[in-house]
C-alpha positions in Angstrom: 15.1 24.8 26.6 13.4 25.7 30.0 15.8 23.5 31.9 18.8 25.0 30.1 17.5 28.5 30.9 17.1 27.6 34.6 20.6 26.1 34.7 22.0 29.3 33.2 20.2 31.5 35.7 21.5 29.2 38.5 25.0 29.8 37.2 24.5 33.6 37.1 22.8 34.0 40.4 24.2 30.9 42.2 27.1 30.7 44.6 30.1 32.7 43.7 33.2 30.8 42.6 35.4 33.3 44.5 33.3 33.2 47.7 31.8 29.7 48.4 29.8 31.1 51.4 28.0 33.7 49.3 24.6 32.1 48.4 22.1 34.1 46.3 18.4 33.9 47.4 17.3 34.5 43.8 19.0 31.3 42.7 17.0 29.2 45.2 13.8 30.9 44.0 14.5 30.2 40.4 15.4 26.6 41.2 12.4 25.7 43.5 9.6 27.9 42.2 8.8 25.7 39.2 8.8 22.6 41.4 6.3 24.3 43.8 4.1 25.5 40.9 4.1 22.0 39.3 3.2 20.4 42.7 0.2 22.7 43.1 -1.0 23.2 39.5 0.5 20.2 37.8 -2.7 18.2 37.8 -4.6 21.1 36.3 -2.0 21.5 33.6 -2.3 17.8 32.7 -6.1 18.1 32.8 -6.0 21.0 30.3 -3.8 19.0 28.0 -6.0 15.9 28.1 -9.1 18.1 27.6 -7.5 19.6 24.5 -6.7 16.1 23.1 -10.2 14.8 23.8 -11.8 17.9 22.3 -10.0 17.2 19.0 -11.3 13.6 19.0 -14.8 14.9 19.9 -14.8 17.2 17.0 -13.9 14.3 14.7 -16.8 12.3 16.1 -19.2 15.2 15.6 -18.1 15.5 12.0 -18.6 11.7 11.5 -22.0 11.8 13.1 -23.1 14.8 10.9 -21.8 13.1 7.8 -23.7 9.9 8.6 -26.8 11.8 9.2 -26.6 13.7 5.9 -25.9 10.4 4.1 -29.0 8.9 5.6 -31.1 12.0 4.6 -29.8 11.9 1.1 -30.4 8.2 0.6 -33.9 8.4 2.0 -34.7 11.4 -0.2 -33.4 9.5 -3.3 -35.5 6.5 -2.4 -38.7 8.6 -1.8 -40.6 10.5 -4.6 -41.4 14.1 -4.0 -39.5 16.9 -2.2 -40.4 16.1 1.4 -37.8 17.2 4.0 -36.9 14.1 6.0 -34.5 15.8 8.4 -36.9 16.0 11.4 -38.0 12.3 10.9 -34.4 11.1 10.6 -33.3 13.0 13.7 -36.2 11.4 15.6 -35.2 8.0 14.3 -31.6 8.5 15.5 -32.8 9.0 19.0 -34.7 5.6 19.2 -33.6 3.3 22.0 -34.3 -0.2 23.3 -34.6 -1.0 27.0 -33.1 -4.4 27.8 -35.2 -6.7 30.0 -34.5 -7.2 33.7 -32.0 -9.9 34.4 -32.4 -10.3 38.2 -34.1 -13.6 37.4 -32.4 -15.0 34.3 -35.1 -17.6 33.7 -36.8 -16.8 30.4 -34.6 -13.8 29.6 -33.8 -15.1 26.1 -37.4 -15.2 25.2 -37.8 -11.6 26.5 -34.8 -10.5 24.4 -36.2 -12.2 21.4 -39.6 -10.5 21.9 -38.0 -7.1 22.3 -35.7 -7.5 19.2 -38.6 -8.6 17.0 -40.7 -5.7 18.2 -37.8 -3.4 17.5 -37.2 -4.8 14.0 -40.9 -4.6 13.1 -41.1 -1.0 14.3 -38.0 0.0 12.4 -39.3 -1.5 9.2 -42.7 0.2 9.7 -41.0 3.5 10.4 -38.9 3.2 7.3 -42.0 2.6 5.1 -43.7 5.6 6.7 -40.5 7.6 6.2 -40.3 7.1 2.5 -44.1 7.1 2.1 -43.9 4.7 -0.8 -43.9 1.0 -1.6 -40.2 0.4 -1.7 -38.9 -3.1 -2.2 -37.3 -5.2 0.5 -33.8 -4.7 -0.7 -34.1 -0.9 -0.5 -35.7 -1.1 2.9 -32.9 -3.2 4.4 -30.3 -0.7 2.9 -32.0 2.2 4.6 -32.2 0.2 7.8 -28.5 -0.5 7.8 -27.6 3.1 7.0 -29.9 4.4 9.8 -28.4 1.8 12.3 -24.9 3.0 11.5 -25.9 6.6 11.9 -27.7 5.8 15.2 -24.5 4.1 16.5 -22.4 7.1 15.6 -24.8 9.4 17.3 -24.8 7.3 20.5 -20.9 7.2 20.5 -20.7 10.9 20.1 -23.3 11.7 22.8 -21.6 9.4 25.3 -18.1 10.8 24.6 -19.5 14.3 24.9 -21.2 13.5 28.2 -17.9 12.3 29.8 -16.0 15.1 28.2 -18.3 17.8 29.6 -18.5 16.1 33.0 -14.7 15.8 33.2 -14.3 19.5 32.1 -16.8 20.6 34.7 -15.3 18.6 37.6 -11.7 18.6 36.3 -11.6 15.0 37.5 -8.4 13.3 36.3 -10.0 9.8 36.7 -12.8 10.6 34.3 -10.5 12.3 31.7 -7.7 9.7 31.8 -10.1 6.8 31.3 -11.8 8.6 28.4 -8.5 9.4 26.8 -7.4 5.8 27.0 -10.5 4.4 25.3 -10.7 7.2 22.7 -8.5 5.5 20.1 -10.8 2.4 20.2 -13.9 4.5 19.9 -12.5 6.4 17.0 -11.6 3.2 15.3 -15.1 1.9 15.6 -16.6 5.2 14.5 -14.4 5.3 11.4 -15.6 1.8 10.6 -19.2 2.8 10.9 -18.7 5.8 8.7 -16.9 3.8 6.1 -19.6 1.2 6.1 -22.3 3.6 5.1 -20.9 3.7 1.5 -21.2 0.0 1.2 -24.8 0.0 2.6 -25.8 2.7 0.1 -24.4 0.8 -2.9 -25.6 -2.6 -1.7 -22.1 -4.1 -2.0 -21.0 -7.1 0.0 -19.3 -6.4 3.3 -16.7 -8.4 5.3 -19.4 -9.8 7.6 -21.1 -11.4 4.5 -18.3 -13.9 3.9 -20.3 -16.7 5.6 -23.5 -16.2 3.5 -21.3 -15.8 0.4 -19.6 -19.2 0.9 -23.0 -20.9 1.5 -24.7 -18.9 -1.2 -22.3 -20.2 -3.8 -23.2 -23.7 -2.8 -26.9 -22.9 -3.2 -26.7 -21.5 -6.8 -28.9 -23.4 -9.2 -30.8 -25.3 -6.5 -34.4 -25.0 -5.4 -34.6 -22.6 -2.4 -37.4 -22.5 0.1 -38.2 -19.9 2.8 -38.0 -21.6 6.2 -38.1 -18.6 8.6 -38.3 -14.8 8.3 -35.7 -13.6 5.8 -34.1 -17.1 5.8 -33.9 -19.7 3.0 -32.5 -23.2 2.7 -31.9 -25.8 0.1 -30.9 -29.5 -0.1 -28.1 -31.2 -2.0 -26.1 -34.4 -1.9 -22.4 -35.0 -1.3 -20.7 -38.3 -1.1 -23.9 -40.1 -0.2 -24.8 -37.6 2.5 -27.6 -35.2 2.6 -26.4 -31.6 2.9 -28.7 -28.8 3.8 -27.6 -25.2 3.2 -29.1 -22.3 5.1 -28.5 -18.5 5.0 -30.3 -15.2 5.2 -32.2 -14.2 2.1 -30.1 -11.9 -0.1 -29.2 -9.6 -1.6 -30.9 -7.4 1.1 -28.9 -6.4 4.1 -30.3 -8.9 6.7 -28.9 -11.6 9.0 -32.1 -13.7 9.0 -33.2 -16.0 11.9 -31.0 -19.1 11.7 -32.2 -20.2 15.2 -35.8 -20.2 14.2 -35.0 -21.9 10.9 -33.2 -24.8 12.5 -36.0 -25.4 15.0 -38.6 -25.5 12.2 -36.5 -27.8 10.1 -36.1 -30.3 12.9 -39.5 -30.0 14.7 -41.9 -29.0 12.0 -40.4 -30.6 8.9 -39.0 -33.6 10.8 -35.6 -33.2 9.1 -32.9 -35.4 10.8 -29.6 -33.5 11.3 -26.5 -35.4 12.4 -24.1 -32.4 12.3 -24.2 -28.6 12.1 -21.5 -26.4 10.6 -21.7 -22.7 11.0 -19.6 -20.3 8.9 -19.1 -16.7 10.1 -16.7 -13.8 10.2 -14.8 -13.2 13.5 -12.7 -10.4 14.9 -9.0 -11.1 14.4 -6.4 -10.3 17.0 -3.7 -7.7 16.2 -1.0 -9.4 14.2 -3.3 -12.0 12.7 -3.7 -12.1 8.9 -6.9 -10.8 7.4 -8.9 -13.6 5.8 -7.2 -16.4 7.7 -9.5 -19.4 8.4 -9.8 -21.3 11.6 -11.9 -24.3 12.7 -13.5 -24.9 16.1 -16.3 -26.3 18.1 -19.7 -24.6 18.9 -22.0 -22.2 17.0 -20.3 -19.3 15.4 -23.2 -16.8 15.7 -22.8 -13.2 16.6 -25.4 -10.7 17.8 -26.8 -10.4 21.4 -27.1 -14.2 21.7 -30.7 -15.0 20.9 -30.1 -17.0 17.7 -27.0 -18.6 19.3 -29.1 -19.7 22.3 -31.8 -21.3 20.1 -29.1 -23.2 18.1 -27.5 -24.5 21.3 -30.9 -25.5 22.7 -31.9 -27.5 19.7 -28.4 -29.1 19.3 -28.3 -30.1 22.9 -31.8 -31.6 22.9 -31.1 -33.7 19.8 -27.4 -34.4 20.6 -26.2 -32.8 17.4 -22.4 -31.9 17.3 -21.7 -28.4 16.2 -18.6 -27.3 14.3 -17.6 -23.7 13.4 -15.4 -22.2 10.6 -14.5 -18.6 11.1 -12.8 -16.0 8.7 -10.8 -13.5 10.7 -11.0 -9.8 10.0 -11.0 -6.4 11.9 -14.0 -4.4 13.0 -13.5 -2.1 10.0 -13.3 -5.0 7.6 -16.5 -6.5 8.9 -18.7 -3.6 8.1 -17.0 -2.1 5.0 -16.8 -3.3 1.4 -15.4 -6.9 1.4 -11.6 -6.9 0.9 -10.0 -9.2 -1.6 -8.2 -11.2 1.1 -11.6 -12.1 2.7 -13.2 -12.9 -0.6 -10.3 -15.1 -1.6 -10.7 -17.2 1.5 -14.1 -18.6 0.3 -12.4 -21.6 -1.6 -10.4 -22.5 1.6 -13.6 -22.4 3.6 -15.5 -24.5 1.1 -12.7 -27.2 1.3 -12.9 -27.1 5.1 -16.6 -27.7 5.0 -16.3 -30.7 2.8 -13.4 -32.0 4.8 -15.5 -31.8 8.0 -18.4 -33.6 6.2 -16.1 -36.4 5.1 -14.3 -36.8 8.4 -17.1 -36.4 10.9 -20.1 -38.1 9.2 -20.8 -41.4 7.5 -22.8 -42.3 4.5 -26.5 -41.8 4.9 -26.2 -39.1 7.5 -27.3 -35.4 7.1 -25.4 -32.2 7.6 -26.6 -28.6 8.0 -24.3 -25.8 6.8 -25.3 -22.3 8.0 -23.8 -19.1 6.5 -24.0 -16.6 9.3 -23.7 -12.9 8.8 -25.1 -9.9 6.9 -26.1 -11.0 3.4 -26.0 -7.5 1.9 -25.2 -7.8 -1.8 -25.0 -11.6 -1.5 -27.6 -13.7 -3.4 -28.2 -17.4 -3.3 
């Protein structure tokens, strides 16, 4: 409409059809004034538009953060007797942080990370018990821990986005604003996944990331289980004249266990001979891939910051144990929300893949360790 209006004005005040030498100054002003204005103020106009777009996304993030905070307060209140107001304690908890160890000298950094993570986990569990001021069971404790971790992650995302938004608004820097606008859809997707996952954490329902423990847990039903490491259990069975050990985090609480510690203790302390390790875990799918599709590969399928994966690699390398992986593909949202039917239905296919690997890669008399990796919320054994 603006271009059409300018063209009409150009026709009214432009050169006369009767006198080609008669040029109107007003026509040139109308034609060139918008160009000059856009050259001078175009970047500011674009900055205002980007700021408006980011502010809408920031408002969504703030709403998600407040919703997660309220959900955490409500669940803690329902798990704790009395009428104590937990708002201040929850707000303090949401501001907890962990400082990563120095990596200038990488020697021994995994042990430092392991020490920090264990200290963090112990403190979180201790703070939760102080928070509810009662002797809650382990399952309730892990649910509260998962809810608070999701709320903390949403709080961090919101604060980081707000920081760059305010900095870009103050400096009107296009470089800051454009970068923030480009990554905003991905941040919103992750935030929506965290917000949706809180409902599953409250109800103690299995999430997509629990497909690994679910597959292995089915194989452990009816067998004698033993605790091998913190929040980690294992059992033994026989299959086609092979010994098969199954290992997973202890359910149905929301924990991932310590598979690295468990394998080390099995081999070093219990003198269990392992000829092959199979890890089963959820993995992020690429766009266009089908949710619940199963793939096989080589190496340890273990997520997290890398501590448990490092221990598995160390023990497998030292004893020359081949490692195979089976992954179930899913999106970020699927991984931390209630398990979808497509993911659950893949368990039979994964089971067949496990037994096929055992038959193809081992011989009679050998031993195999199958590890279900992931959050075992709502998944027993």
